[in-house]
C-alpha positions as CSV (number, residue, x, y, z in Angstrom):
1,M,-0.2,-0.2,-0.5
2,T,1.4,2.9,-0.8
3,M,1.1,6.5,1.5
4,A,-1.2,7.9,-1.3
5,A,-3.8,5.1,-1.5
6,R,-3.9,5.4,2.8
7,G,-6.8,6.6,4.4
8,E,-6.0,10.1,6.6
9,T,-7.9,8.2,9.5
10,E,-4.9,5.9,10.1
11,T,-2.7,7.1,12.5
12,A,1.1,7.2,11.8
13,A,2.2,5.6,15.0
14,S,0.1,2.7,14.7
15,L,2.5,2.4,10.8
16,T,5.6,3.7,13.6
17,D,3.9,0.3,15.8
18,R,4.3,-2.1,13.6
19,F,7.7,-1.3,11.7
20,L,9.2,-1.3,15.6
21,D,7.1,-4.8,15.9
22,A,8.4,-6.1,12.6
23,I,12.2,-4.6,13.6
24,F,11.9,-7.5,16.6
25,A,10.0,-9.9,15.1
26,A,12.9,-12.0,14.3
27,P,14.8,-13.9,16.9
28,V,18.2,-13.3,17.1
29,T,20.0,-16.3,15.5
30,E,23.6,-18.1,16.4
31,D,23.9,-17.4,12.8
32,A,23.0,-13.6,12.9
33,V,25.6,-13.4,16.0
34,M,28.6,-14.5,13.9
35,V,28.3,-12.4,11.4
36,A,27.5,-9.4,13.9
37,G,30.3,-10.6,15.1
38,L,32.7,-10.9,11.9
39,L,30.9,-6.9,11.2
40,V,32.1,-5.8,14.1
41,A,35.4,-7.2,13.7
42,D,35.8,-5.8,10.1
43,A,34.3,-2.2,11.5
44,L,37.3,-1.9,13.9
45,A,39.7,-3.4,11.5
46,V,39.4,-0.8,8.1
47,A,38.8,1.8,11.4
48,V,42.4,1.3,12.2
49,A,43.5,1.7,8.8
50,A,42.0,4.7,8.5
51,H,43.9,5.9,11.3
52,R,45.9,9.5,9.4
53,A,43.1,9.4,7.1
54,K,42.6,13.7,6.9
55,G,38.9,14.5,7.5
56,P,38.3,12.1,11.1
57,R,41.6,13.7,12.1
58,L,40.1,17.4,11.8
59,L,36.7,16.3,13.7
60,L,39.1,15.5,16.2
61,A,40.5,18.0,16.6
62,L,37.5,20.2,16.3
63,E,36.7,18.3,19.7
64,G,39.7,20.5,20.8
65,D,40.5,19.7,24.4
66,A,37.1,18.2,24.9
67,S,37.3,14.5,27.1
68,G,35.4,11.5,28.0
69,P,35.1,8.0,28.8
70,C,35.0,6.9,24.6
71,P,38.1,5.8,23.2
72,V,38.4,7.1,19.3
73,I,40.1,4.6,17.4
74,G,43.6,4.6,16.5
75,L,43.7,7.8,17.0
76,G,44.6,7.8,21.0
77,R,42.5,10.2,22.0
78,N,38.6,9.6,24.4
79,L,36.3,11.9,23.6
80,P,32.5,12.6,25.1
81,A,30.2,9.3,23.9
82,R,28.3,11.7,21.3
83,A,31.1,13.2,19.6
84,A,33.2,9.3,19.8
85,A,30.5,8.1,18.3
86,R,30.8,10.6,15.5
87,V,34.5,10.4,14.8
88,N,34.9,6.8,15.3
89,G,31.6,7.1,11.9
90,A,34.1,8.7,9.7
91,L,37.0,7.0,10.6
92,I,35.2,3.5,9.6
93,H,33.8,4.9,6.7
94,V,36.4,6.9,5.5
95,L,38.1,3.9,3.0
96,D,35.0,3.0,1.6
97,Y,36.1,-0.5,2.7
98,E,32.5,-1.4,4.6
99,P,30.6,-4.1,3.8
100,M,27.7,-3.2,1.4
101,W,23.9,-4.0,1.7
102,N,21.2,-5.0,-0.6
103,P,19.1,-2.4,-1.6
104,A,22.8,0.1,-1.1
105,N,23.6,1.5,2.3
106,H,26.3,1.5,4.9
107,A,24.7,0.1,7.7
108,I,28.0,-0.7,9.9
109,S,29.3,3.0,10.6
110,T,25.7,4.5,11.2
111,T,25.4,2.0,13.6
112,L,28.7,0.2,15.3
113,P,29.9,3.5,16.8
114,G,26.7,4.8,18.9
115,L,26.4,1.3,20.7
116,L,30.9,1.6,21.4
117,A,30.0,5.1,22.8
118,L,27.7,3.3,25.1
119,A,30.0,0.4,25.9
120,F,32.2,2.6,27.7
121,V,29.2,4.9,29.6
122,G,27.1,1.4,30.4
123,E,28.3,-2.2,31.2
124,Y,26.9,-3.8,28.3
125,S,28.2,-7.7,27.4
126,D,28.4,-8.4,23.7
127,E,25.7,-10.4,23.2
128,A,23.8,-7.4,24.0
129,I,25.7,-5.0,21.7
130,L,25.5,-7.5,19.0
131,T,21.7,-8.2,19.3
132,A,21.2,-4.2,19.1
133,L,23.4,-4.3,16.3
134,I,21.4,-6.2,14.3
135,R,18.1,-4.8,15.0
136,G,20.0,-1.0,13.6
137,I,20.8,-2.9,10.6
138,E,17.6,-4.3,10.2
139,A,15.8,-1.1,11.0
140,Q,17.4,1.0,8.2
141,A,17.1,-2.2,5.8
142,R,13.1,-2.0,5.9
143,L,13.4,1.7,5.6
144,R,15.5,0.9,2.8
145,R,13.3,-1.2,0.7
146,A,10.3,0.9,1.7
147,S,12.0,3.6,-0.6
148,R,11.6,2.0,-3.5
149,Q,14.8,3.9,-4.1
150,F,16.3,1.1,-5.9
151,E,18.8,2.6,-8.7
152,P,21.1,4.8,-8.2
153,G,19.5,7.3,-10.5
154,D,16.4,6.7,-8.3
155,L,18.3,8.2,-5.3
156,V,17.0,11.5,-3.4
157,M,20.3,11.7,-0.6
158,H,22.6,9.7,0.5
159,P,21.4,6.4,1.5
160,P,23.7,6.4,4.8
161,G,22.3,10.0,6.4
162,V,19.1,9.3,5.3
163,V,18.3,5.9,7.2
164,G,21.2,5.9,9.2
165,P,20.3,8.2,12.3
166,L,16.9,6.1,12.5
167,G,18.6,2.9,12.6
168,S,21.2,4.2,14.6
169,S,18.2,5.7,17.4
170,V,17.2,2.0,17.0
171,A,19.9,0.3,18.0
172,C,21.1,2.5,20.8
173,A,17.4,2.3,21.8
174,T,17.9,-0.9,22.7
175,L,21.1,-1.6,24.3
176,L,19.3,1.5,26.5
177,G,16.1,-0.9,27.3
178,L,14.2,1.5,26.4
179,D,10.5,0.6,25.7
180,R,8.2,1.3,23.2
181,A,7.0,4.4,23.7
182,Q,10.2,5.8,24.0
183,M,11.8,4.1,21.4
184,A,9.1,6.4,19.2
185,M,10.3,8.8,20.5
186,A,14.0,7.9,19.1
187,L,12.5,7.3,15.5
188,G,10.4,11.1,16.0
189,I,13.9,12.4,16.9
190,S,16.0,10.7,14.9
191,A,14.1,11.2,12.0
192,S,14.6,15.2,12.4
193,R,18.3,14.6,11.6
194,A,18.0,13.1,8.6
195,G,18.9,14.1,4.9
196,T,22.6,14.2,2.9
197,I,23.2,15.7,-0.5
198,L,24.5,12.8,-3.0
199,A,26.9,15.9,-4.4
200,N,28.8,15.6,-1.3
201,V,29.6,11.5,-2.5
202,G,33.2,11.9,-3.2
203,S,34.7,14.2,-0.8
204,M,35.6,14.6,2.8
205,T,32.3,15.2,3.8
206,K,30.7,11.6,2.8
207,A,32.4,10.1,5.6
208,L,30.5,12.5,8.1
209,H,27.4,11.6,6.8
210,C,27.7,8.3,8.4
211,G,29.3,9.5,11.4
212,G,26.6,12.5,11.6
213,A,24.5,9.7,11.3
214,S,25.5,7.5,14.1
215,G,26.2,10.3,16.7
216,A,22.5,12.3,16.1
217,G,21.4,8.6,16.6
218,L,22.9,8.1,19.6
219,E,21.2,11.8,20.8
220,A,17.9,10.6,20.3
221,A,17.9,7.5,22.4
222,E,19.3,9.1,25.0
223,L,17.4,12.1,24.5
224,A,13.8,10.0,24.7
225,A,14.9,8.0,27.7
226,M,15.0,11.7,29.2
227,G,11.7,12.3,28.0
228,F,12.3,14.6,25.5
229,T,9.6,13.8,23.1
230,A,8.7,14.5,19.0
231,N,5.6,13.9,17.3
232,R,4.6,10.4,16.9
233,L,3.8,11.1,13.5
234,A,7.1,11.5,12.2
235,L,7.3,9.0,9.7
236,D,4.2,9.6,8.1
237,G,1.3,12.0,6.8
238,P,1.5,14.3,4.2
239,R,4.7,16.6,5.9
240,G,6.1,12.7,7.9
241,Y,10.1,11.5,7.1
242,L,8.5,8.6,4.8
243,R,7.1,11.4,2.8
244,A,9.7,13.7,2.7
245,F,12.7,11.3,1.8
246,F,11.1,9.0,-0.4
247,G,8.5,10.6,-2.0
248,A,4.2,9.5,-2.1
249,A,5.3,6.0,-4.0
250,C,6.5,5.2,-0.4
251,D,5.5,1.1,-0.4
252,E,5.1,1.4,3.4
253,A,4.3,-2.4,3.9
254,A,7.8,-3.1,3.6
255,L,8.5,-1.4,6.7
256,Y,6.1,-4.0,8.6
257,E,5.7,-7.1,6.1
258,P,7.6,-10.0,7.7
259,A,10.8,-11.0,6.6
260,P,14.2,-13.2,7.9
261,L,16.7,-10.4,9.4
262,H,18.3,-8.2,6.9
263,V,21.8,-9.8,8.6
264,T,22.0,-13.2,7.5
265,S,19.3,-12.2,4.4
266,P,21.4,-11.8,2.3
267,G,23.6,-10.4,5.0
268,P,26.3,-8.3,3.2
269,A,28.3,-8.0,0.8
270,W,31.6,-8.1,1.8
271,K,33.9,-5.4,0.1
272,L,37.7,-6.3,-0.6
273,N,38.6,-2.8,-2.0
274,P,39.0,-0.1,-0.3
275,A,36.6,1.8,-3.1
276,Q,33.1,2.8,-3.9
277,Y,31.7,-0.2,-4.1
278,G,30.2,0.3,-8.2
279,T,34.3,0.5,-9.1
280,H,34.8,-3.0,-7.8
281,F,32.8,-4.0,-10.9
282,A,35.8,-2.6,-13.2
283,I,38.3,-3.4,-10.7
284,S,37.1,-7.9,-10.9
285,A,37.0,-7.2,-14.7
286,G,40.4,-5.2,-15.0
287,L,42.3,-7.5,-12.6
288,D,40.9,-10.8,-15.4
289,L,41.8,-9.0,-18.3
290,H,45.4,-8.3,-16.2
291,A,46.2,-12.2,-15.8
292,E,45.1,-13.1,-19.3
293,M,47.0,-10.7,-20.7
294,K,50.2,-12.1,-18.3
295,A,49.4,-15.3,-19.7
296,R,49.0,-14.7,-23.1
297,G,52.8,-12.0,-22.7
298,L,50.7,-8.9,-23.3
299,T,51.4,-5.1,-20.9
300,V,49.8,-2.1,-20.9
301,A,52.5,-0.9,-22.8
302,D,50.6,-3.2,-25.5
303,L,47.3,-1.5,-25.3
304,R,45.8,1.2,-27.8
305,D,42.3,1.3,-26.2
306,I,40.2,0.3,-24.0
307,R,35.9,0.1,-23.1
308,I,34.2,0.0,-20.0
309,T,30.5,-0.4,-20.6
310,S,28.0,0.2,-17.7
311,P,24.5,1.1,-15.9
312,H,24.0,4.7,-15.9
313,M,26.1,6.0,-12.9
314,P,27.5,9.5,-13.5
315,Y,28.4,9.7,-10.1
316,I,31.9,7.3,-10.6
317,D,32.1,9.0,-14.2
318,R,35.4,10.5,-13.3
319,P,37.8,10.4,-16.0
320,V,40.7,12.5,-14.8
321,P,40.4,11.7,-10.4
322,A,41.8,15.0,-9.1
323,S,43.0,13.4,-5.7
324,G,43.7,9.7,-4.0
325,L,40.5,10.3,-2.4
326,D,38.6,11.2,-5.9
327,S,40.0,8.1,-7.5
328,K,38.1,6.1,-4.7
329,F,35.0,6.4,-6.9
330,S,36.8,6.2,-10.7
331,L,35.5,3.6,-12.5
332,Q,38.1,4.9,-15.1
333,F,40.4,4.5,-12.2
334,A,39.3,1.4,-11.3
335,A,39.6,-0.1,-14.7
336,A,43.4,0.7,-15.6
337,V,44.7,0.6,-12.0
338,A,43.7,-3.4,-12.3
339,L,44.7,-3.8,-15.6
340,L,48.6,-1.9,-14.7
341,D,49.6,-3.6,-11.4
342,G,47.4,-6.8,-11.3
343,G,45.9,-5.6,-8.0
344,I,44.5,-3.5,-5.2
345,S,45.6,-1.6,-1.8
346,I,44.6,1.0,1.1
347,A,47.6,2.2,-0.6
348,T,46.6,2.0,-4.0
349,Y,44.5,4.8,-3.3
350,S,46.8,8.0,-2.4
351,Q,48.3,10.6,-4.0
352,E,51.8,9.2,-4.9
353,Q,49.8,6.0,-6.9
354,L,47.6,8.1,-8.2
355,Q,50.0,10.6,-9.8
356,R,52.4,7.7,-11.4
357,P,53.3,8.8,-14.9
358,E,52.8,5.3,-16.5
359,L,48.8,5.0,-14.5
360,Q,48.2,8.3,-15.6
361,A,49.0,7.7,-19.3
362,V,47.1,4.3,-18.8
363,L,44.3,6.5,-17.6
364,Q,44.0,8.2,-21.0
365,K,43.2,5.0,-22.8
366,V,39.4,4.6,-21.1
367,R,36.9,5.2,-22.3
368,L,33.2,5.0,-20.5
369,T,30.0,4.0,-22.3
370,F,26.8,3.7,-20.5
371,D,23.7,1.7,-21.4
372,P,20.8,2.7,-19.7
373,T,19.4,-1.3,-19.9
374,R,21.6,-2.3,-17.4
375,P,21.0,-2.3,-13.4
376,G,22.4,-0.2,-11.6
377,R,21.6,-1.6,-8.8
378,F,24.5,-4.0,-7.0
379,D,22.5,-7.6,-6.7
380,Q,22.0,-6.9,-10.3
381,M,24.5,-4.8,-12.0
382,R,27.0,-5.5,-15.2
383,L,30.3,-4.1,-16.6
384,S,31.7,-4.8,-19.4
385,L,35.7,-4.6,-20.5
386,Q,37.2,-4.5,-23.6
387,A,41.0,-4.2,-24.3
388,E,42.6,-3.3,-27.8
389,F,45.9,-3.7,-28.2
390,S,48.0,-2.4,-30.8
391,D,48.4,-5.7,-32.3
392,G,44.5,-5.3,-33.3
393,S,43.8,-8.2,-30.6
394,L,40.5,-8.4,-28.3
395,L,40.2,-9.4,-25.2
396,E,37.1,-8.5,-22.9
397,A,35.8,-9.5,-19.0
398,E,32.9,-9.3,-17.7
399,C,31.6,-8.8,-14.3
400,T,28.1,-9.6,-12.4
401,Q,30.0,-10.2,-8.3
402,P,32.1,-8.9,-7.6
403,E,34.1,-11.5,-5.2
404,G,32.8,-10.6,-1.4
405,S,29.4,-10.3,-3.3
406,W,25.9,-11.4,-2.6
407,G,26.1,-14.2,-5.2
408,R,29.5,-15.2,-4.7
409,P,30.8,-15.4,-1.4
410,I,34.0,-15.1,0.6
411,P,35.7,-17.6,3.2
412,V,36.4,-16.4,6.2
413,A,40.0,-16.7,6.6
414,R,39.6,-14.4,2.9
415,L,38.4,-11.7,4.8
416,E,40.4,-12.7,8.3
417,S,43.0,-11.7,5.4
418,K,41.8,-8.5,4.7
419,I,41.2,-7.7,8.6
420,E,45.2,-8.9,9.0
421,D,46.1,-6.5,6.2
422,C,44.0,-3.5,8.3
423,L,46.1,-4.0,11.7
424,A,49.5,-4.0,9.7
425,Q,48.5,-0.5,8.8
426,A,48.9,0.3,12.6
427,F,50.8,-1.8,14.6
428,P,53.9,-4.1,14.1
429,P,54.2,-7.8,13.8
430,A,53.5,-8.3,16.9
431,G,50.8,-6.6,17.7
432,V,49.0,-7.7,14.7
433,A,49.4,-11.9,15.9
434,T,47.8,-10.6,19.1
435,L,44.9,-8.7,18.0
436,L,44.0,-10.8,14.9
437,P,42.7,-13.5,17.1
438,R,40.8,-11.8,19.1
439,L,39.0,-10.0,16.6
440,M,38.3,-13.1,14.6
441,A,36.5,-14.6,18.1
442,L,34.0,-11.9,18.4
443,G,31.5,-14.2,16.7
444,E,31.2,-16.3,19.1
445,V,29.5,-15.2,22.2
446,T,31.2,-16.3,25.7
447,A,30.0,-16.5,29.2
448,E,33.9,-16.5,29.7
449,A,34.5,-13.3,28.0
450,P,30.9,-11.4,27.8
451,R,33.2,-7.6,27.1
452,R,35.5,-8.5,24.7
453,I,33.8,-5.3,22.2
454,P,35.4,-2.9,24.5
455,A,38.7,-4.1,25.4
456,L,39.3,-4.6,21.8
457,V,38.4,-1.0,21.8
458,E,40.6,-0.3,24.2
459,A,44.1,-2.4,22.0
460,L,42.9,-0.2,19.3
461,A,42.8,3.4,20.3
462,K,46.8,4.0,19.7
463,A,47.6,3.2,16.5
464,E,51.7,2.4,16.9
465,V,53.2,2.9,13.8
């Protein structure tokens, strides 16, 4: 049922109640806890790897001499809860290395940091933190499905800044033990903190979308716990959240219809490259072509022309990236660097790597064509790459599912390798050897060590290299 079809006599409170009922309807299974634990491990490692990133450091500097109980990952400072959530959210997101979701969203950097902050304000078990994370992810997924904005061209705003504050408020309210009426207030408060423009994708501000969402959701839950109020009609009605962000065709039923937990169905698409997810399709095709070139004795010096055919995605059409950060959002760069190097790392997206003459030479040969008949949603996307060589020969590759995606899952050992590499950006080998097994064990809830997550955050709070 669409908003336009609903009668004005049905209250938004009933919609909010059904939404909350649905979020908590499915039981939290052992599989869900295992995935949530790995999500936390991945997020903490990615945040550590980002400790040199300029954007989060500027957010930390903005706090001046402020101090509090909550560690900032990798940066050696403790802040008040909401400030720590904002900076940690930016750290988890800034490398564009956190998992992707379907519909597209960044559900971890927007949800986990508020929970981590609360873990240093109160006494909460790992199981409670992981359960709250699962519920926050569920809230965001239902809102994204309700939006009907699945194609890139359908998006009105950047999704994590739209659904993230609400998901964070649900997660934090769950951990705080708020009752249903208080949760409804937290949703209403956070609904007024939503909204992030797509024009800032590819800038430092993109990571602030996520960190800001996490801090706003935490604040909303804390305010609701104190008795602060919002309109119970905040989600519904002609001036409510759903109409404002999703329009009159919003699919309200997606908010409350029965569905398995999103954390396991379909679950996350694990990112194995620190870049915007659409570029992973170009990377995958480029790596396939690199291997084929190597097998045939060809090099990039033999390339005459490189052609990418992709869905209509103008926000990652950046033929001449202006910076290392900008290159994370360039299909052209993704294809060129995969063909040249045959591998991707965190260092790939540095200014120094971007300015390499040999890479710039390959970039000049890349041509991008949009095929409007191809879906742009990541679970249906298809990208083709064709390389023409000086002898007139052609090689082609296509990607429909990057490694780590929903249709191409990876073993836990592959994720462990990523986490190990992230840790190595901030800790010496001995430190990595100590921290890695502790992170990988987070999916195993145990009564013997109920508060391993806060202990790990403290251990990761200051980078050593």
